C-alpha positions in Angstrom: 40.8 4.2 -7.2 42.7 0.9 -7.5 41.6 -0.2 -4.0 38.0 0.6 -4.9 38.3 -1.5 -8.0 39.6 -4.4 -5.9 36.7 -4.1 -3.5 34.2 -4.2 -6.4 36.0 -7.3 -7.7 35.5 -8.9 -4.3 31.8 -8.4 -4.6 31.7 -9.6 -8.2 33.7 -12.7 -7.7 30.6 -14.5 -6.5 29.2 -14.1 -10.0 32.4 -14.7 -11.9 33.2 -17.9 -10.1 30.0 -19.5 -11.4 30.9 -21.3 -14.6 27.5 -20.7 -16.1 28.2 -16.9 -16.1 26.8 -14.0 -14.2 23.7 -13.8 -16.4 22.5 -17.2 -15.2 23.0 -16.3 -11.5 20.8 -13.2 -11.8 18.1 -15.2 -13.8 17.9 -17.9 -11.2 15.7 -17.9 -8.1 17.4 -16.7 -4.9 14.3 -16.1 -2.7 14.7 -17.6 0.7 18.4 -18.3 0.3 20.9 -17.0 2.7 22.8 -15.3 -0.1 19.8 -13.4 -1.5 20.8 -10.1 0.0 24.4 -10.5 -1.2 23.4 -11.3 -4.8 21.1 -8.2 -4.6 24.1 -6.1 -3.5 26.1 -7.3 -6.5 23.3 -6.5 -8.9 22.8 -3.1 -7.3 26.6 -2.4 -7.6 26.4 -3.1 -11.3 23.4 -0.8 -11.8 25.0 2.0 -9.7 28.2 1.8 -11.8 26.3 1.6 -15.1 23.0 3.5 -14.3 21.9 3.8 -18.0 23.0 0.3 -19.0 21.8 -2.0 -16.2 18.7 -2.4 -14.1 17.9 -4.5 -11.1 14.6 -6.4 -11.0 13.1 -9.5 -9.3 11.1 -10.4 -6.2 12.6 -7.8 -3.9 11.4 -5.0 -1.7 12.8 -1.5 -0.9 13.7 -2.8 2.5 15.7 -5.7 1.1 17.5 -3.3 -1.3 18.4 -1.0 1.5 19.8 -3.8 3.5 21.9 -4.9 0.4 23.1 -1.3 -0.2 24.1 -0.8 3.5 26.1 -4.1 3.5 27.9 -3.2 0.2 28.7 0.4 1.4 30.3 -1.0 4.5 32.9 -2.4 2.1 33.1 0.1 -0.8 34.7 3.6 -0.6 32.5 4.9 -3.4 28.9 4.3 -2.2 26.2 2.7 -4.3 22.5 3.8 -4.2 19.2 2.0 -4.3 18.1 0.5 -7.5 15.9 2.8 -9.5 12.9 0.4 -9.6 12.6 0.6 -5.8 13.0 4.4 -5.7 9.9 6.0 -7.1 11.2 9.6 -7.3 14.4 8.5 -9.1 12.4 6.2 -11.4 10.0 9.1 -12.3 12.9 11.2 -13.2 14.2 8.5 -15.6 10.7 8.2 -17.1 10.5 11.9 -18.0 11.7 10.9 -21.5 8.1 9.6 -22.0 6.1 12.6 -23.3 2.6 11.2 -22.8 1.7 11.6 -19.2 -0.7 8.7 -19.0 2.0 6.4 -20.5 4.5 7.7 -18.0 2.1 6.9 -15.2 1.6 3.4 -16.6 5.3 2.9 -16.7 5.7 4.1 -13.2 3.3 1.5 -11.9 4.6 -1.3 -14.1 8.3 -0.8 -13.4 8.1 -0.1 -9.6 8.9 -3.0 -7.4 8.0 -3.5 -3.8 7.2 0.1 -3.1 3.4 0.4 -3.5 3.3 2.5 -0.4 5.6 5.1 -1.9 4.1 5.5 -5.3 0.8 7.0 -4.2 2.4 10.3 -3.0 4.3 10.6 -6.3 1.2 10.0 -8.4 -0.9 12.5 -6.5 1.8 15.2 -6.6 3.1 14.8 -10.2 0.2 13.7 -12.4 -2.9 15.5 -13.6 -6.3 14.1 -12.5 -7.4 13.5 -16.1 -4.4 11.3 -16.7 -5.0 9.4 -13.5 -8.7 8.8 -14.3 -7.9 7.6 -17.8 -5.1 5.2 -16.5 -7.3 3.6 -13.8 -10.3 3.4 -16.1 -8.3 1.5 -18.7 -6.7 -0.8 -16.1 -10.1 -1.7 -14.6 -11.7 -2.3 -18.0 -10.1 -5.8 -18.0 -12.4 -7.0 -15.2 -16.1 -7.9 -15.4 -16.6 -7.3 -11.6 -15.2 -5.0 -9.0 -15.0 -8.0 -6.7 -12.3 -9.8 -8.8 -9.0 -9.9 -7.0 -7.2 -8.0 -9.7 -9.8 -5.2 -9.7 -9.7 -4.9 -5.9 -5.9 -4.5 -6.1 -6.2 -1.7 -8.6 -8.9 0.0 -6.5 -6.6 -0.2 -3.4 -3.8 1.3 -5.5 -6.0 4.3 -6.2 -7.1 4.6 -2.5 -3.5 4.4 -1.4 -2.7 7.4 -3.6 -5.0 9.6 -1.4 -7.2 10.5 -4.4 -10.9 11.4 -4.0 -13.3 8.6 -3.4 -15.9 10.5 -5.5 -13.7 10.2 -8.6 -13.2 6.5 -8.0 -16.9 6.0 -7.9 -17.2 7.8 -11.3 -14.3 5.8 -12.8 -15.7 2.4 -11.7 -19.4 2.9 -12.2 -20.3 5.8 -14.4 -17.3 6.7 -16.7 -18.1 5.6 -20.3 -14.4 4.8 -20.7 -14.4 2.7 -17.5 -15.6 -0.8 -16.6 -19.1 0.4 -15.5 -19.2 -2.0 -12.6 -22.5 -2.9 -10.8 -22.8 -0.4 -8.0 -23.4 -3.2 -5.4 -20.2 -5.0 -6.6 -18.2 -1.8 -6.3 -19.5 -1.2 -2.8 -18.5 -4.7 -1.8 -15.0 -4.2 -3.3 -14.6 -1.0 -1.2 -15.7 -3.1 1.8 -13.0 -5.7 1.0 -10.4 -2.9 0.9 -11.0 -2.3 4.6 -10.5 1.4 3.9 -13.2 2.3 6.6 -11.9 -0.3 9.1 -10.1 1.5 11.9 -6.2 1.0 11.7 -6.1 -0.4 15.2 -8.6 -3.2 14.2 -6.6 -3.9 11.0 -3.6 -4.4 13.3 -5.1 -7.6 14.6 -3.6 -9.5 11.6 -0.1 -8.0 12.0 1.3 -11.5 12.7 0.7 -12.6 9.1 2.0 -9.4 7.4 5.1 -10.0 5.4 8.4 -9.0 7.0 9.6 -6.8 4.2 13.4 -7.1 4.7 13.2 -10.9 4.7 13.8 -12.4 1.3 10.6 -13.5 -0.5 10.2 -17.2 -0.9 8.0 -19.4 -3.1 6.1 -20.4 0.0 5.5 -16.8 1.1 4.4 -15.9 -2.4 1.6 -18.4 -2.5 0.9 -17.6 1.1 0.2 -14.1 -0.1 -2.1 -15.5 -2.8 -4.3 -17.0 -0.1 -4.1 -13.9 2.0 -5.6 -12.0 -0.9 -8.6 -14.3 -1.0 -9.7 -13.2 2.5 -7.4 -10.4 3.6 -7.0 -8.1 0.6 -7.5 -5.2 2.9 -4.1 -5.7 4.4 -2.7 -3.9 1.3 -4.7 -0.7 2.2 -2.7 2.1 3.9 -5.5 4.7 3.8 -8.3 5.2 6.3 -11.6 6.9 5.6 -14.3 6.9 8.4 -17.3 4.7 7.5 -19.6 7.8 7.8 -17.5 9.6 5.2 -17.7 6.7 2.8 -21.4 6.4 3.2 -21.9 10.2 2.5 -20.0 9.8 -0.7 -22.1 6.9 -1.8 -25.3 8.8 -0.9 -24.2 11.7 -3.2 -23.2 9.5 -6.1 -25.4 6.4 -6.1 -29.0 5.2 -6.2 -30.6 2.4 -4.0 -28.5 3.9 -1.2 -30.5 2.1 1.5 -29.5 -1.2 0.1 -25.9 -0.1 -0.3 -25.7 1.4 3.2 -26.9 -1.9 4.6 -24.1 -3.7 2.7 -21.5 -1.4 4.2 -22.9 -1.8 7.7 -23.1 -5.6 7.5 -19.6 -5.9 5.9 -18.1 -3.6 8.5 -19.5 -5.7 11.4 -18.5 -9.0 9.7 -15.0 -7.8 9.0 -14.4 -6.4 12.5 -15.6 -9.7 14.0 -13.5 -11.7 11.6 -10.3 -9.7 12.3 -10.8 -9.9 16.0 -11.4 -13.7 15.9 -8.6 -14.5 13.4 -6.3 -12.0 15.1 -6.6 -13.8 18.4 -5.7 -17.1 16.8 -2.8 -15.6 14.9 -1.4 -14.1 18.0 -1.7 -17.4 19.8 0.2 -19.1 17.0 2.8 -16.3 17.0 3.3 -16.6 20.8 3.8 -20.4 20.5 6.3 -19.8 17.8 8.3 -17.5 20.0 8.3 -20.0 22.9 9.4 -22.8 20.6 12.1 -20.9 18.9 14.8 -23.2 20.2 13.3 -26.2 18.3 14.6 -27.5 15.0 13.1 -25.4 12.2 11.7 -26.6 8.9 12.4 -24.1 6.1 11.5 -26.2 3.0 8.2 -27.6 1.8 10.2 -30.7 0.8 10.9 -31.4 4.5 7.3 -30.6 5.6 6.0 -34.2 5.3 8.4 -35.3 8.0 7.3 -32.8 10.6 6.6 -33.9 14.1 6.4 -32.1 17.4 10.2 -31.8 17.7 10.2 -29.5 14.8 9.0 -25.9 14.4 7.9 -24.4 11.0 9.6 -21.2 9.8 7.3 -18.2 9.7 6.8 -18.2 5.9 5.5 -21.8 5.9 3.4 -21.3 9.0 1.8 -18.1 7.7 1.0 -19.9 4.4 -0.7 -22.7 6.2 -2.5 -20.3 8.5 -3.9 -18.3 5.6 -4.9 -21.4 3.8 -6.8 -22.5 6.9 -8.6 -19.2 7.0 -9.6 -19.5 3.4 -10.8 -23.0 4.0 -12.8 -22.0 7.1 -14.3 -19.0 5.3 -15.3 -21.2 2.3 -17.0 -23.8 4.6 -19.0 -21.0 6.2 -20.1 -19.3 3.0 -20.5 -22.1 0.4 -23.6 -23.8 1.8 -24.4 -25.6 -1.4 -21.0 -27.2 -1.5 -21.3 -28.2 2.1 -24.6 -30.0 1.3 -22.8 -31.9 -1.5 -20.1 -33.0 0.8 -22.6 -34.0 3.4 -24.5 -36.1 0.8 -21.2 -37.8 -0.2 -20.5 -38.6 3.4 -23.9 -40.1 4.0 -23.6 -42.3 0.9 -20.1 -43.5 1.9 -18.6 -41.8 -1.2 -16.3 -39.2 0.4 -13.1 -41.0 -0.6 -14.4 -41.3 -4.2 -15.1 -37.6 -4.2 -11.6 -36.8 -2.8 -10.0 -39.1 -5.4 -11.8 -37.2 -8.2 -10.8 -33.8 -6.8 -7.2 -34.9 -6.7 -7.4 -36.2 -10.2 -9.1 -33.0 -11.5 -7.2 -30.4 -9.6 -3.8 -31.8 -8.5 -0.9 -33.9 -9.6 -0.2 -35.8 -6.4 -0.4 -39.5 -5.3 -1.3 -40.3 -1.7 -0.2 -43.4 0.2 -2.7 -45.9 1.7 -1.9 -44.5 5.2 -3.1 -41.0 4.1 -6.4 -42.4 2.7 -6.9 -44.5 5.8 -6.6 -41.6 8.3 -8.9 -39.4 6.2 -11.5 -42.2 5.8 -11.4 -43.1 9.5 -11.3 -39.4 10.8 -14.1 -39.1 13.3 -14.4 -35.3 13.1 -16.7 -34.4 10.2 -15.3 -30.8 10.2 -11.8 -32.1 9.5 -13.1 -34.2 6.7 -14.8 -31.2 5.1 -11.7 -29.2 5.5 -9.8 -31.8 3.5 -12.4 -31.7 0.7 -12.4 -27.9 0.7 -8.6 -27.8 0.6 -8.5 -30.0 -2.5 -11.1 -27.7 -4.2 -8.5 -24.9 -4.3 -6.3 -24.5 -7.3 -2.8 -25.8 -7.1 0.6 -25.4 -8.6 3.9 -27.2 -8.1 4.7 -25.7 -4.7 1.2 -25.9 -3.4 1.2 -29.6 -4.3 4.1 -30.1 -1.9 2.1 -28.4 0.8 -1.1 -30.2 0.1 0.6 -33.6 0.1 2.4 -32.9 3.4 -0.9 -31.9 5.0 -2.7 -35.0 3.7 0.1 -37.5 4.4 1.0 -36.2 7.8 -2.2 -36.5 10.0 -0.5 -34.8 13.0 0.6 -31.8 10.9 -3.0 -31.4 9.6 -4.4 -31.6 13.1 -1.8 -29.2 14.5 -2.2 -26.4 12.0 -5.5 -26.9 10.3 -7.8 -28.1 13.1 
C-alpha cells in the first residue's frame, strides 16, 4: 500500500511542483503539448481514486484517455479506469439518479466527451422512443433551418443512434413540438449527412479525418470547424441505401418528385466532390510521408516563416486544406459574389475591397510586401481566393493563419493554389 502511494505521488508531483497549484494546471490548455497525455493520466488517477468527488473533462477523446490509462497502469499496482465522461455505459449508470428519462438522456449527451460513436447504441437500447423524440424535437427547435450546421449535427446524432428515419422525418417536419422545418431543407440536410453515400466513397476523405489518439490542438479545432462547412457527413457512421431513403420520403412527404430530384443531384455532386477532393488529399498525404525527414512546423506562430525546407505538421496542413476546400466551394457556388469581385478587379479597386474586408472581419495588419504580391498576382483565381478567404469569419488563431498565408506568397501558392 505504501509503495502504491509513492507511485501515485510520482504522478502527482507534476501538478504539485507548479507553484500556481494543481487547479491552474488542469484549467490551462494542454492540447498539442507533449505532456497532454500525462496530465490526462494524472487527472484520471484523481477521478479513479475519488470517483464521486472528481471528474475529468476537456478537449479529449476516448482514445486519448485509454492511452493515458495504459501509461499510468504501467506504473501503478492498483489500476485506474477510464474517466466516466468517455465511458457511456458507466456514465449512464451514474445518471440513474435522474428520475426523468428525457433529462437523463439530455445529461448523457451533454456530459459525454469524444465518444459520439458509442452513445448511439446506449440511447437506442436504454431509452424509450417517446423520450428520444421529445429530446431531439426540443434540441432542433433552436434552429430555423435544417441546413444550419448545429441542426445538421443533431440530425447526424440521431442517425448514428440507428433510430428510424421515418421518426426523424416526423420530428423535423411534422411534430407540433418540433422545429417544423421546410421539407426541402430537411432533405438537403439529410443529403449533407452523407447517410446514403456508400462507405467506400466516404473513405476518400480519410486523410483529413482526425487521428483520435492525438491530442487536440487549437489548429485542429478550427480545422474541424471548416470541415463542418463542407464535410459534415464525415461525422456520420450510419449507412442507408439511397433507394431506402427515397422510399421513406415518398411515404412521408409531398412534392416527392422535386425532393427525389434533390436527392439524386446531391448524391451525384457529393460523390464527384469526394472523388476529386479525395484524390487531392491523397496526393498531399503522399507528399507529406515522402517529406517526413524535413523540419516540421508545429505552431501557427512559425507558419509565416515557412519555406520549402520545412514541412507542416498534419493538423496545420489539414486546417489549410479544409480552408482551401471551403474557399473553392464558395467560389463555385456564390456567383453573385464572384461578379462583385470581378467588377472590383475591372475598376482597379480590388486592394480597396481587400482592405475593407480586413478592417471589417479581421484584426491583422499586412506589410507592403504582402499587398504588393496580391496586387501584382497575375492569376485571377488566386486573387479571388484571397478575397474569399477574407470573407470568412476569424478568431485569434485564424488570424495567425490568414496573416501567414497573405504574408508568405510561396506558402499561399503551395497549399492554396
